[in-house]
One Martini backbone bead per residue (centre of mass of N, CA, C, O) as a GRO file, in nm:
protein
   77
    1MET     BB    1  -6.533   8.881  18.347
    2THR     BB    2  -6.285   8.768  18.122
    3THR     BB    3  -5.956   8.759  18.011
    4ARG     BB    4  -5.853   8.672  17.677
    5THR     BB    5  -5.570   8.539  17.497
    6ILE     BB    6  -5.575   8.524  17.143
    7MET     BB    7  -5.371   8.373  16.895
    8ILE     BB    8  -5.312   8.427  16.541
    9VAL     BB    9  -5.150   8.226  16.292
   10CYS     BB   10  -5.035   8.293  15.965
   11HIS     BB   11  -4.883   8.082  15.698
   12GLY     BB   12  -5.055   8.100  15.468
   13GLY     BB   13  -5.323   8.079  15.310
   14ASN     BB   14  -5.470   7.779  15.483
   15HIS     BB   15  -5.282   7.839  15.766
   16PHE     BB   16  -5.353   7.789  16.116
   17ASP     BB   17  -5.292   7.917  16.449
   18VAL     BB   18  -5.399   7.861  16.794
   19PHE     BB   19  -5.351   8.067  17.086
   20GLU     BB   20  -5.342   7.995  17.456
   21GLY     BB   21  -5.082   8.051  17.570
   22GLU     BB   22  -4.935   7.733  17.558
   23ARG     BB   23  -5.174   7.663  17.394
   24TYR     BB   24  -5.262   7.469  17.091
   25ALA     BB   25  -5.379   7.486  16.747
   26ASP     BB   26  -5.292   7.327  16.448
   27HIS     BB   27  -5.352   7.316  16.116
   28LEU     BB   28  -5.573   7.525  16.027
   29CYS     BB   29  -5.833   7.635  15.877
   30TRP     BB   30  -6.037   7.891  15.850
   31ASP     BB   31  -6.299   7.758  15.974
   32GLU     BB   32  -6.155   7.623  16.213
   33MET     BB   33  -6.047   7.881  16.342
   34LEU     BB   34  -6.317   8.019  16.389
   35GLY     BB   35  -6.442   7.790  16.560
   36GLN     BB   36  -6.232   7.788  16.783
   37VAL     BB   37  -6.275   8.077  16.882
   38ALA     BB   38  -6.575   8.056  16.938
   39GLU     BB   39  -6.557   7.816  17.144
   40LEU     BB   40  -6.355   7.955  17.345
   41THR     BB   41  -6.563   8.225  17.389
   42HIS     BB   42  -6.809   8.077  17.458
   43PRO     BB   43  -6.993   8.047  17.750
   44SER     BB   44  -7.128   7.751  17.686
   45ILE     BB   45  -6.872   7.604  17.581
   46ASN     BB   46  -6.552   7.657  17.643
   47ARG     BB   47  -6.460   7.450  17.399
   48GLY     BB   48  -6.269   7.316  17.174
   49ARG     BB   49  -6.254   7.102  16.904
   50TYR     BB   50  -5.953   7.143  16.918
   51ARG     BB   51  -5.660   7.069  17.035
   52MET     BB   52  -5.516   7.201  17.325
   53GLN     BB   53  -5.157   7.233  17.347
   54THR     BB   54  -4.858   7.166  17.448
   55PRO     BB   55  -4.550   7.084  17.355
   56GLU     BB   56  -4.532   6.845  17.555
   57GLU     BB   57  -4.800   6.708  17.476
   58GLU     BB   58  -4.722   6.662  17.182
   59TRP     BB   59  -4.475   6.486  17.232
   60GLU     BB   60  -4.622   6.262  17.392
   61ARG     BB   61  -4.819   6.188  17.166
   62GLU     BB   62  -4.607   6.111  16.955
   63GLU     BB   63  -4.478   5.883  17.123
   64ARG     BB   64  -4.732   5.708  17.148
   65LEU     BB   65  -4.774   5.670  16.842
   66LYS     BB   66  -4.502   5.538  16.782
   67ALA     BB   67  -4.535   5.297  16.975
   68ALA     BB   68  -4.794   5.186  16.843
   69ALA     BB   69  -4.669   5.142  16.563
   70ASP     BB   70  -4.450   4.946  16.653
   71ARG     BB   71  -4.643   4.730  16.769
   72ALA     BB   72  -4.800   4.682  16.505
   73ARG     BB   73  -4.556   4.586  16.340
   74GLU     BB   74  -4.479   4.345  16.524
   75ASN     BB   75  -4.765   4.199  16.497
   76ALA     BB   76  -4.750   4.169  16.173
   77ILE     BB   77  -4.493   3.964  16.165
   0.00000   0.00000   0.00000
């Protein structure tokens, strides 16, 4: 058995973030948050439905999306 520390942050209403170490999945609603925790802790699944990422991975993803959007705009002109 391993020990896992999962932290849930509620931003009020129906907005939750799930953290495990440096990785996180943010902007989840109640049922998505529950599903994420269940999938992260279930021994047969052990992988969440929503992307768990570090801040650096999120920044890199955002940069890739911005670059792709810029290329799409250039090709549309």
